[in-house]
C-alpha positions in Angstrom: -24.6 3.6 -59.3 -28.1 3.9 -57.8 -28.5 0.2 -57.9 -25.3 -0.3 -56.0 -26.3 2.2 -53.3 -29.6 0.4 -52.8 -27.9 -3.0 -52.5 -25.4 -1.6 -50.0 -28.2 0.0 -48.0 -30.2 -3.3 -48.0 -27.1 -5.2 -46.9 -26.5 -2.8 -44.0 -30.1 -3.0 -42.9 -30.1 -6.8 -42.9 -26.5 -7.4 -41.7 -26.1 -4.7 -39.0 -28.9 -5.9 -36.7 -27.5 -9.5 -37.1 -24.0 -8.4 -36.1 -25.5 -6.3 -33.2 -27.5 -9.3 -32.0 -24.5 -11.6 -32.3 -22.4 -9.1 -30.2 -25.1 -8.8 -27.6 -25.5 -12.6 -27.3 -21.8 -13.0 -27.0 -21.6 -10.5 -24.2 -24.6 -12.0 -22.4 -23.0 -15.4 -22.7 -19.6 -14.4 -21.2 -20.6 -11.5 -19.0 -21.6 -13.7 -16.0 -18.2 -15.3 -16.1 -16.4 -12.0 -16.6 -18.1 -10.1 -13.8 -18.4 -13.2 -11.5 -15.0 -12.9 -9.8 -14.5 -9.1 -9.4 -14.0 -7.8 -5.9 -13.5 -4.5 -4.0 -10.6 -3.3 -1.9 -11.2 0.0 0.0 -9.5 1.8 2.9 -11.7 1.7 6.0 -10.5 5.2 7.0 -9.3 7.6 4.4 -5.8 8.6 5.7 -4.0 10.8 3.2 -0.7 12.5 3.8 -2.5 15.5 5.3 -4.3 13.4 7.9 -2.1 10.6 9.2 -3.6 7.6 11.0 -2.3 5.6 13.9 -3.8 2.4 12.4 -4.4 1.8 8.7 -6.7 -1.0 7.6 -8.5 -2.0 4.4 -11.7 -3.8 3.7 -11.8 -6.5 1.0 -15.3 -7.6 -0.1 -16.5 -10.1 -2.7 -20.0 -9.2 -4.0 -19.9 -11.9 -6.7 -21.4 -15.4 -6.7 -18.0 -17.1 -7.0 -15.2 -17.6 -4.4 -12.0 -15.8 -5.3 -8.3 -16.1 -4.2 -6.3 -12.9 -3.3 -2.6 -12.5 -2.8 -1.5 -9.6 -0.6 2.1 -8.3 -0.8 4.0 -5.3 0.4 7.4 -3.9 -0.6 9.6 -0.9 0.0 9.7 1.7 -2.8 11.8 4.8 -3.4 15.5 5.5 -3.5 16.0 6.0 0.3 14.3 2.7 1.1 16.3 0.8 -1.6 19.6 2.2 -0.2 19.1 2.1 3.6 16.3 -0.1 4.6 17.0 -3.6 5.8 14.8 -6.7 5.4 13.6 -6.3 9.0 12.3 -2.8 8.3 9.1 -3.7 6.4 5.4 -2.9 6.2 3.6 -6.2 6.6 0.1 -7.2 5.7 -1.8 -10.2 7.1 -3.0 -12.5 5.8 -0.7 -12.9 2.8 -3.2 -15.1 0.9 -7.0 -15.4 1.4 -10.0 -17.1 -0.2 -12.9 -14.8 -0.2 -16.3 -16.5 -0.4 -19.3 -15.0 -2.2 -20.7 -12.0 -0.2 -17.8 -12.2 2.3 -16.0 -9.1 3.7 -12.7 -9.1 5.6 -10.5 -6.6 7.3 -6.8 -6.3 6.2 -4.5 -4.8 8.8 -1.0 -3.2 8.2 1.8 -3.4 10.7 5.3 -1.9 10.7 8.3 -3.4 12.6 11.4 -1.3 12.6 14.5 -0.8 14.8 15.0 2.3 17.1 17.1 4.1 14.4 14.1 4.8 12.3 13.6 8.6 12.1 12.1 9.4 8.7 9.2 8.7 6.5 9.2 5.4 4.7 7.5 4.6 1.4 5.9 1.3 0.6 3.6 -0.2 -1.9 0.7 -2.5 -0.9 -0.5 -4.8 -3.7 -3.7 -6.9 -3.5 -4.1 -9.0 -6.6 -6.6 -11.6 -7.6 -5.2 -14.9 -8.8 -6.8 -16.2 -12.0 -8.6 -19.1 -10.4 -12.3 -19.5 -11.2 -14.1 -21.7 -8.7 -17.2 -23.9 -9.5 -19.3 -25.8 -7.0 -19.1 -29.6 -7.2 -21.7 -31.0 -9.6 -22.3 -27.7 -11.3 -21.5 -27.1 -15.0 -18.2 -25.4 -15.6 -18.5 -21.7 -16.3 -16.7 -19.8 -19.1 -12.9 -19.8 -18.6 -12.9 -15.9 -18.9 -12.8 -13.9 -15.7 -12.0 -10.4 -14.6 -8.8 -10.3 -12.6 -8.4 -7.1 -10.6 -5.2 -5.7 -9.0 -5.3 -2.9 -6.5 -2.2 -0.9 -5.6 -1.9 1.5 -2.6 1.2 3.6 -2.0 1.6 3.7 1.8 3.8 6.2 3.8 4.9 5.4 7.3 6.4 7.9 9.8 7.6 7.6 13.3 5.4 8.8 16.2 6.8 8.3 19.7 9.3 5.6 20.7 7.7 2.6 19.0 4.6 4.0 17.4 4.1 4.8 13.7 1.5 6.6 11.7 0.3 5.6 8.3 -1.1 7.4 5.3 -1.4 6.7 1.6 -0.5 8.9 -1.2 -2.1 7.0 -4.1 -4.7 4.3 -4.7 -5.3 2.6 -8.0 -7.2 -0.2 -9.6 -6.4 -2.2 -12.8 -8.6 -4.9 -14.2 -8.1 -7.3 -17.0 -10.1 -10.2 -18.6 -8.0 -13.3 -18.4 -8.3 -17.0 -18.9 -9.0 -18.5 -15.4 -7.7 -21.8 -14.1 -10.8 -23.9 -13.2 -11.0 -25.3 -9.6 -13.8 -26.9 -7.6 -15.2 -25.0 -4.7 -15.4 -27.4 -1.7 -17.9 -26.8 1.1 -16.8 -27.0 4.7 -17.9 -30.2 6.4 
């Protein structure tokens, strides 16, 4: 029994550092690709339901070394919106798609167009999701196909203020990230 314990201890001392080293090397190899395409989406002014804002905007920034592609969508949520709201009564976000270059920061503005019969609070969801496209510069070696794809969700409330004015606030703000296989693309420079 003692011989078996010594052999097991010897194997653990030899094999554990080797496994640990292999795991560290694997992480170092893929971590530049995994962290290379992450981005940040933050409200420029924190307007919660207790402090409504006349204008609501968000800042999107890309601190990574790779260009990223973002898709921005909005939709109505809640039972009242599903039953009564028409297609013309919508919270819109512009631009709908954007390429964010390394180190770039952009402002995203929300607008709400509605008829004169609007007299209640309207609930919406704003989604900013990164498309799984990993850009490489022309002539550069291809990076790992793994990348972090992040999706932000903001729950926006809109209420009427005056004849054609509206106020905005958000009730929830979340982030979800996942490591996915990225579609490789070549980053072209502007002429």
